[in-house]
N, C-alpha and C positions, 0 to 999 in steps of 0.2 A: 457210409455210416462207419462209425468207429466200433470195431469189434470188442474193444476193452469195456465199453459201456454195456454190452450185451451179456457179458459173463457175470455170473453170480459169485461175488466174493464176500467173505466174512461169514459170520455166524447168522443163522436164520432167526428172525425175531418173531416171537409168539406174543400177540397182544391178548391180555386178559381183561374182561369187562370189569368195570367198577361195581362194587356191591350196591344193591338198591338202597337209596336213601342217603348215600354219601354226598351227592351234590346238594341235596336239601340241607344237610348239616353245614356244608361249606357256605352256601348262600345265606342261610339263616344266621350263622355265626358272624358273617361279614356285616349283615344288616344290623344285628344286635350291637356290634361294636361301633359302627359308623353312624347310626341313627342319632344318638344324643350329640355326637360331635358336630354333625352337620346342623342339627337344630340350634346348638349354641353358636355356631358360625353364622347362620342366617340371622339369628337374633342380634348378634353383635354388629353385623353389617347394617342392620336397620337402625341401630342405636337405641338410646334410652330416652330420647327427647319426647317422642310421641307415644301415646297410649293406644293399645289395641285391645278392645273388649275390657277396658279398665285395668289392664296389666301392662307391664313393660314387655316389649317384644322379646327380650332375652328370656324371660321366664316363660312366655307363651310358647315360643318355638322350641325351647328346651323341653317343655312338657310334651309337645307334639313329637319331638325326637324320642322321648321315652316311650310314647305310644307306638311309634314305628319300631323301636327296639323290642318292645313286647311282642309285636307281630313277628319279628325276626326270630325271637326266642321260641315262639310257638312253631314256626317253620322248622327250626333246628330240632325241636323235640319230636315233631312228626317224622323227620328224617331218621332220628335215632330209633324211633319205634318201628319204622319200616325196616331198618337194618336188622334190628333184633328179631323181628318176626321172620325175615327171610333166612336168618341163621337157624332159627328154631325149625323151620320147615325143611331146610337143607339137611339138618342133622338126622331127621327121622326118615 
């Protein structure tokens, strides 16, 4: 074995945990931004020639993308709420 690998060199690293709710905010924000984009992309790929539920696929899937974005926004708001509540309990 190489003795150089066994020696501890450098500064010790101290990992700190992420505050509660941060991952929900990141995930919810990503879904909020990407939901309508993917809805428009899927609707564009399907084209405007055929009708789905009496609507163009672009409008239909863009609307579904906005619904997914709303769910993502709700997730982000829950993450913000969890983060603020954990800060309030930590301060007291």
